C-alpha positions in Angstrom: -2.3 0.7 58.6 -0.6 -1.7 61.1 -0.8 -1.8 64.9 1.6 -3.7 67.3 0.4 -4.3 70.9 3.2 -5.0 73.5 2.4 -6.2 77.0 4.0 -8.8 79.2 0.6 -9.8 80.7 -1.0 -12.3 78.4 -4.5 -11.3 79.6 -4.0 -7.6 78.7 -2.4 -8.2 75.3 -4.9 -10.9 74.2 -7.8 -8.9 75.5 -6.7 -5.7 73.6 -6.3 -7.9 70.5 -9.7 -9.5 70.7 -12.1 -7.0 72.3 -11.9 -4.6 69.3 -12.6 -5.5 65.7 -9.5 -3.8 64.4 -10.0 -4.8 60.8 -13.3 -2.9 60.7 -11.3 0.2 61.7 -9.0 -0.2 58.8 -6.2 -1.5 61.1 -4.1 -4.5 60.5 -3.3 -6.1 63.9 0.2 -7.6 64.0 0.9 -10.6 66.3 1.1 -9.0 69.8 4.6 -9.0 71.5 5.2 -10.3 75.1 8.2 -8.0 75.8 10.0 -4.9 74.6 12.8 -7.0 73.4 10.5 -9.1 71.2 8.9 -6.0 69.8 12.3 -4.5 68.9 13.3 -7.6 67.0 10.1 -7.4 64.9 9.9 -3.7 64.3 11.9 -3.6 61.1 10.2 -6.6 59.5 6.6 -5.7 60.6 7.0 -1.9 60.3 4.0 -1.0 62.4 2.5 2.5 62.1 1.1 2.5 65.6 2.8 1.0 68.7 0.6 0.4 71.8 2.8 -0.6 74.8 2.6 -1.2 78.5 4.8 1.3 80.5 5.9 -1.2 83.1 7.3 -4.6 81.8 9.9 -7.0 82.9 13.1 -6.3 81.1 13.0 -3.0 79.1 10.2 -0.6 80.0 7.7 0.8 77.6 9.5 4.1 77.8 12.8 2.5 76.7 10.9 0.6 74.0 9.3 3.8 72.7 12.7 5.6 72.6 14.4 2.9 70.6 11.4 2.3 68.4 11.2 6.0 67.5 14.8 5.9 66.6 14.2 3.0 64.2 10.8 4.4 62.9 10.8 8.2 63.4 7.2 8.5 62.2 5.8 5.8 64.5 2.8 6.8 66.6 3.3 5.5 70.2 0.5 5.0 72.7 1.5 4.2 76.3 -0.7 1.9 78.4 -0.4 3.0 82.1 -2.0 2.6 85.5 -2.9 5.4 87.8 0.4 5.1 89.6 2.3 5.6 86.3 0.5 8.8 85.3 3.6 11.0 85.9 5.7 8.6 83.8 3.2 8.8 81.0 3.3 12.6 81.1 7.1 12.5 80.8 6.8 10.0 77.9 4.6 12.4 76.0 7.2 15.1 76.5 9.8 12.7 75.0 7.9 12.0 71.8 5.2 9.5 72.8 2.0 10.4 71.1 -0.6 9.6 73.7 -1.4 7.4 76.7 -4.3 5.3 77.9 -5.2 3.9 81.2 -5.4 0.2 81.3 -8.9 0.6 82.7 -10.0 2.6 79.6 -13.2 1.4 77.9 -13.0 0.0 74.4 -14.5 3.1 72.8 -11.8 5.2 74.5 -9.1 2.9 73.1 -10.7 3.1 69.6 -10.9 6.9 69.8 -7.2 7.2 70.7 -6.0 4.8 68.0 -8.2 6.5 65.4 -6.7 9.9 66.3 -3.3 8.4 65.8 -4.4 6.9 62.5 -5.8 10.4 61.4 -2.4 12.0 62.2 -0.6 9.4 60.1 -3.1 9.7 57.2 -2.6 13.5 57.2 1.1 13.2 57.1 0.8 10.7 54.2 -1.5 13.1 52.4 0.9 16.0 52.9 3.8 13.9 51.7 1.7 12.7 48.7 0.9 16.4 47.8 4.5 17.4 48.2 5.7 14.3 46.3 3.3 15.0 43.5 4.4 18.7 43.3 8.0 17.6 43.2 7.3 15.0 40.5 5.3 17.5 38.4 8.0 20.1 38.8 10.7 17.6 37.8 8.7 16.6 34.7 8.3 20.3 33.7 12.0 20.9 34.0 12.8 17.7 32.1 10.4 18.6 29.3 11.6 22.2 29.2 15.3 21.4 28.9 15.3 18.1 27.0 12.1 18.0 24.9 11.2 21.7 24.3 14.7 23.2 24.4 13.8 26.1 26.7 17.3 26.4 28.0 18.4 28.6 30.9 21.9 27.8 31.9 21.5 29.6 35.2 18.5 27.5 36.3 19.6 24.1 35.0 17.8 21.4 37.1 20.3 19.8 39.4 19.3 16.3 38.2 20.3 17.2 34.7 23.5 18.9 35.5 26.7 17.5 34.0 29.9 17.4 35.9 31.6 16.1 39.0 28.6 16.4 41.3 26.7 13.9 39.2 29.6 11.6 38.4 28.8 7.9 38.4 31.4 5.3 39.2 33.2 3.8 36.2 31.8 6.3 33.8 34.2 8.0 31.3 34.8 11.7 32.1 36.5 14.2 29.9 37.3 17.9 30.1 35.2 20.4 28.2 36.7 23.4 26.4 36.3 25.5 29.5 38.3 23.1 31.7 35.3 21.8 33.7 34.8 18.1 34.1 31.9 17.0 31.9 30.2 13.6 31.3 28.9 12.7 27.9 25.2 11.7 27.8 22.7 10.9 25.1 18.9 10.9 24.8 17.2 7.7 24.0 13.6 7.2 22.9 12.0 3.9 23.8 8.9 2.3 22.4 7.1 -0.3 24.5 4.3 -2.7 23.4 3.0 -6.2 24.2 0.3 -5.6 26.8 -2.5 -4.6 24.4 -3.5 -1.1 23.3 -5.8 -0.6 26.4 -2.7 -1.1 28.7 -0.1 0.9 26.7 -0.1 3.8 29.3 0.4 1.4 32.2 3.2 -0.5 30.4 5.0 2.8 29.7 4.7 3.7 33.4 6.1 0.3 34.4 9.0 0.5 32.0 9.9 4.0 33.1 10.0 2.9 36.7 12.3 0.0 35.9 14.7 1.8 33.6 16.2 3.9 36.3 17.0 0.8 38.3 18.3 -1.3 35.4 20.4 1.4 33.6 22.8 3.1 36.0 22.4 6.9 35.8 19.3 6.8 33.7 16.7 9.6 34.0 13.5 8.5 32.3 10.2 10.3 31.6 7.1 9.4 29.6 6.4 11.7 26.7 3.2 11.0 24.7 3.5 7.5 23.2 7.1 6.8 24.1 9.6 7.1 26.9 12.4 9.7 26.9 15.6 8.6 28.7 18.8 10.5 29.4 21.7 8.0 29.7 25.4 8.3 30.5 27.4 7.6 27.3 30.4 5.4 27.1 33.2 6.6 24.8 33.0 3.2 23.0 29.8 3.4 20.9 29.5 -0.4 20.9 29.6 -0.5 24.7 26.8 2.0 25.0 24.6 0.1 22.6 25.3 -3.2 24.2 24.6 -1.8 27.7 21.3 -0.3 26.5 20.2 -3.6 24.7 21.1 -5.6 27.7 19.0 -3.3 30.0 16.0 -3.4 27.6 16.1 -7.2 27.5 16.1 -7.4 31.3 13.1 -5.2 31.4 11.4 -7.3 28.7 11.9 -10.4 30.7 10.4 -9.0 33.9 7.5 -7.2 32.3 6.8 -9.7 29.4 6.8 -6.9 26.8 8.7 -5.8 23.7 11.0 -2.7 23.7 12.8 -0.9 21.0 15.0 2.2 21.2 16.6 5.0 19.1 19.6 6.9 20.4 20.5 10.5 19.7 23.9 12.0 19.3 26.0 12.1 22.5 26.5 15.6 24.0 28.9 17.0 26.6 26.7 19.6 28.3 23.1 19.9 29.7 22.5 22.8 27.3 22.9 20.3 24.4 20.4 17.7 25.6 17.7 19.1 23.4 19.9 18.6 20.4 20.4 15.0 21.4 16.6 14.6 21.8 16.0 16.0 18.3 18.4 13.6 16.8 16.9 10.7 18.8 13.5 11.7 17.6 14.7 11.8 14.0 16.1 8.3 14.4 13.0 7.1 16.3 10.8 8.1 13.3 12.6 5.3 11.3 11.4 2.6 13.6 9.0 1.2 11.0 11.9 0.9 8.5 14.5 -0.7 10.8 14.5 -4.2 12.4 17.1 -3.7 15.1 16.2 -3.4 18.8 18.5 -0.4 19.2 19.6 1.9 16.4 21.6 5.1 16.4 21.0 8.5 14.8 24.4 8.1 13.1 23.0 5.2 11.1 20.2 7.2 9.5 21.5 10.8 9.4 23.0 10.5 5.9 19.8 9.1 4.3 18.6 11.3 1.4 15.3 9.5 0.8 14.3 6.6 -1.5 11.7 6.2 -4.2 8.7 8.4 -3.8 6.4 7.3 -6.7 5.4 4.1 -8.3 7.0 3.2 -11.6 4.8 3.0 -14.6 5.2 -0.8 -14.6 4.1 -0.9 -10.9 1.0 1.3 -11.7 0.1 -1.1 -14.5 0.4 -4.1 -12.3 -1.7 -2.4 -9.6 -4.4 -1.6 -12.2 -4.5 -5.2 -13.3 -4.8 -6.5 -9.7 -7.7 -4.1 -9.0 -9.4 -5.2 -12.2 -9.0 -8.9 -11.2 -10.8 -8.3 -7.9 -8.4 -10.6 -6.1 -7.8 -9.4 -2.5 -5.2 -12.1 -1.7 -3.0 -11.2 -4.7 -3.4 -7.5 -3.8 -2.2 -8.1 -0.3 0.9 -9.9 -1.6 1.6 -7.0 -3.9 1.4 -4.5 -1.1 3.7 -6.5 1.1 6.3 -6.9 -1.6 6.1 -3.2 -2.4 6.7 -2.3 1.2 9.6 -4.7 1.5 11.3 -3.3 -1.5 10.9 0.3 -0.2 12.3 -0.6 3.2 15.3 -2.4 1.6 16.4 0.8 -0.1 19.5 2.1 1.7 18.4 5.8 1.5 14.7 5.3 2.5 13.3 7.8 5.0 9.9 7.9 6.6 8.9 10.8 4.2 10.0 8.9 1.0 8.4 5.7 2.3 5.1 7.4 3.0 5.1 9.3 -0.3 5.6 6.2 -2.3 2.8 4.3 -0.5 0.6 7.3 -0.9 1.4 7.3 -4.6 -0.1 3.8 -4.8 -3.4 5.2 -3.5 -3.2 8.1 -6.0 -2.5 5.6 -8.8 -5.5 3.6 -7.7 -7.7 6.7 -7.8 -6.4 7.5 -11.3 -7.1 3.9 -12.5 -10.6 4.0 -11.1 -11.4 7.4 -12.7 -10.1 6.4 -16.1 -11.6 2.9 -16.1 -15.1 4.1 -15.1 -14.9 6.8 -17.7 -13.9 4.3 -20.3 -17.0 2.1 -19.6 -19.3 5.1 -19.3 -20.0 4.6 -15.6 -20.6 7.3 -13.0 -17.6 7.9 -10.8 -18.0 7.5 -7.0 -17.4 10.3 -4.6 -13.7 10.8 -4.1 -12.4 8.8 -1.2 -10.5 10.5 1.6 -6.8 11.1 0.9 -4.4 9.0 2.9 -0.9 9.5 4.2 0.8 6.8 6.4 1.5 8.0 10.0 5.0 7.6 11.3 3.9 6.1 14.6 2.1 3.2 12.8 3.7 -0.2 12.7 4.7 -2.0 9.5 1.6 -4.2 9.7 -0.8 -1.4 10.5 0.4 0.7 7.5 0.1 -2.4 5.3 -3.5 -3.0 6.5 -4.4 0.7 5.9 -3.0 0.7 2.4 -4.9 -2.5 1.6 -8.2 -1.1 2.8 -7.8 2.0 0.7 -7.0 0.0 -2.4 -9.6 -2.6 -1.7 -12.3 0.2 -1.4 -11.2 1.4 -4.9 -11.4 -2.1 -6.2 -15.0 -2.5 -4.8 -16.0 0.9 -6.1 -15.2 -0.3 -9.6 -16.7 -3.8 -9.5 -19.9 -2.6 -7.8 -20.6 -0.5 -11.0 -20.0 -3.4 -13.4 -22.9 -4.4 -15.6 -24.3 -7.9 -15.8 -24.1 -10.6 -18.5 -22.5 -9.9 -21.8 -22.1 -6.2 -21.0 -20.0 -7.1 -18.0 -17.5 -9.1 -20.1 -17.1 -6.1 -22.4 -16.7 -3.7 -19.5 -14.1 -5.9 -17.9 -12.3 -6.1 -21.2 -12.3 -2.3 -21.5 -11.0 -2.0 -17.9 -8.1 -4.3 -18.8 -7.4 -2.3 -22.0 -7.3 0.9 -20.0 -4.9 -0.5 -17.6 -2.6 -1.9 -20.3 -2.5 0.8 -22.9 1.3 1.2 -22.8 1.7 -2.5 -23.7 1.0 -4.5 -26.8 -2.7 -5.4 -26.5 -4.1 -8.2 -28.6 -7.6 -9.5 -28.9 -6.4 -13.0 -27.8 -4.7 -11.5 -24.7 -7.8 -9.6 -23.6 -10.1 -12.5 -24.3 -7.9 -14.6 -22.0 -8.4 -12.1 -19.2 -12.2 -12.2 -19.4 -12.3 -15.9 -20.1 -14.0 -15.7 -23.5 -13.1 -17.0 -26.9 -11.5 -14.2 -29.0 -14.1 -14.5 -31.7 -16.9 -14.2 -29.2 -15.3 -11.2 -27.5 -14.9 -9.6 -30.9 -18.6 -10.0 -31.7 -19.6 -8.7 -28.2 -17.3 -5.6 -28.7 -18.9 -4.8 -32.0 -22.4 -5.2 -30.6 -21.9 -3.3 -27.3 -19.5 -0.5 -28.4 -20.4 -0.1 -32.1 -16.7 -0.4 -33.2 -14.2 -3.2 -33.7 -11.9 -4.2 -30.9 -8.8 -2.7 -32.8 -10.5 0.6 -33.5 -11.6 0.9 -29.8 -8.0 0.3 -28.6 -6.6 2.9 -31.0 -9.3 5.4 -30.0 -8.4 4.9 -26.3 -4.7 5.3 -26.9 -5.2 8.5 -28.9 -7.5 9.9 -26.2 -4.8 9.1 -23.6 -2.2 10.9 -25.7 -4.5 14.0 -26.1 -5.0 14.2 -22.3 -1.2 14.0 -21.7 -0.3 16.5 -24.4 -2.7 19.0 -22.8 -1.1 18.8 -19.3 2.3 17.1 -19.5 5.6 18.8 -20.6 6.9 15.3 -21.7 8.3 15.0 -25.2 6.1 13.8 -28.0 8.2 10.6 -28.2 7.7 9.9 -24.5 3.9 10.5 -24.8 3.9 8.1 -27.8 5.6 5.4 -25.7 3.2 6.0 -22.8 0.3 5.6 -25.2 1.6 2.3 -26.5 3.5 3.4 -29.6 7.3 2.9 -29.9 7.4 4.5 -33.4 6.9 8.2 -32.9 6.4 8.8 -36.6 3.6 6.2 -36.9 2.1 7.7 -33.7 2.1 11.2 -35.2 0.4 10.1 -38.4 -2.2 8.1 -36.5 -2.8 11.1 -34.2 -3.3 13.5 -37.1 -5.7 11.1 -38.8 -7.9 11.0 -35.6 -7.7 14.6 -34.6 -6.8 16.6 -37.7 -3.6 18.0 -36.0 -0.1 16.8 -35.3 0.7 16.2 -31.6 2.7 19.5 -31.5 -0.1 21.5 -33.0 -2.6 19.9 -30.6 -0.4 20.7 -27.6 0.0 24.3 -28.8 -3.7 24.8 -29.2 -4.4 23.3 -25.8 -1.9 25.7 -24.2 -3.5 28.7 -25.9 -7.0 27.5 -24.9 -5.8 27.0 -21.3 -4.1 30.4 -21.0 -7.2 32.2 -22.4 -9.2 30.7 -19.6 -11.9 29.6 -22.0 
């Protein structure tokens, strides 16, 4: 709180300035003025909260100074310094708006008391204004949220700051007539994401961006909503102009605040009652932020998307299984990034399809782990928690989460591997399980486990009690049995998924191992399932 002392007697003004430790009272003492004229020239720049002035000075009097000062600063607290002969003038001054008076002979404690009383009155006014301002801000935020975000529309009680029409017209903004003949201004809702100050300062950054947007973008009404900023903007009839103006404004804010901003725009609307619709379309566009590289993108750009691929192809699942079997985190990371890049490049990709396909990679990993551990006769771990990518995550964050899920599956398998010769056989079995749909040769598998084919063949016979070829055939038939029991796929399709292109050969081999044709086995499995046995 600032105090300005005015007196044409140097002894008085320097004495008042030095006899009291003003800073200990929470008072900032401005350089004392030697006249009313000097004080008036410094009022606007110094903006004191308390003025202490002599009543009689050469030139303008203290009463004239007080009158002019109160005109410039209406909330100024004025304390008159007077002698006994000026008492009647001091009383008149109080009636004219002067706050208080002091005799020049007053003791320091009396001066302190009077100044602190003035300070208390100022502090109370500030507190009252703060409470009123807080109430007004909270009320405005509630109205904004109700109309724009929640869609609780009451046309009779539309907040004035959201009303469309001539009373809110901005210069150089396009206006057009609504169907009822009233002037209306098109507007659109924009959702803005800010980052760059670190997670611990995200809330502070959003607050700073919100405060700057209304200065940088003419006619903007901005409010923080959870993790982003909702902004209502005037809309130019030229779509390109609107996007350019928004991008230019965001870049200016970025330069000042040293941050990164991205925005999604909703459909433009003509009336305040339609702002919630614009918000909903902006939100739909905003959810694509992990799939779009642009700084500003429009709802119209994503509204026609039907959704891209939602599950891994069989080839991708096979590749994933091989990567998990190889226990190579670096190659796994590369595979994940390439998968995400391919999905994002699909013209119809949506957040839902993107998340579904990435989640299908985790599901495929779980299936691989279960089948592979079963094949080598190892106990399966407790099922890991399911995972679905969250739309508010960045590209990098989603990639990291997917990697950690798949890496956990990879470690769950390799932690159960045996040692020595048994480990080679188990790794070979894992590779076979992953590659059942492909041609599998002893030489190919031996190369994967870094053994000579003859040595691997001997180890297989010793550890598993059957030849390599018989083991592969047995695994393929078991895979086919599992699929016939649960899948409606054709027998020819199941044959192909089991590694047999010739369905007739597959059927003969299947009957040799099970005593039934594939169709007979499926029929029996269905009857068994329906009976609940």
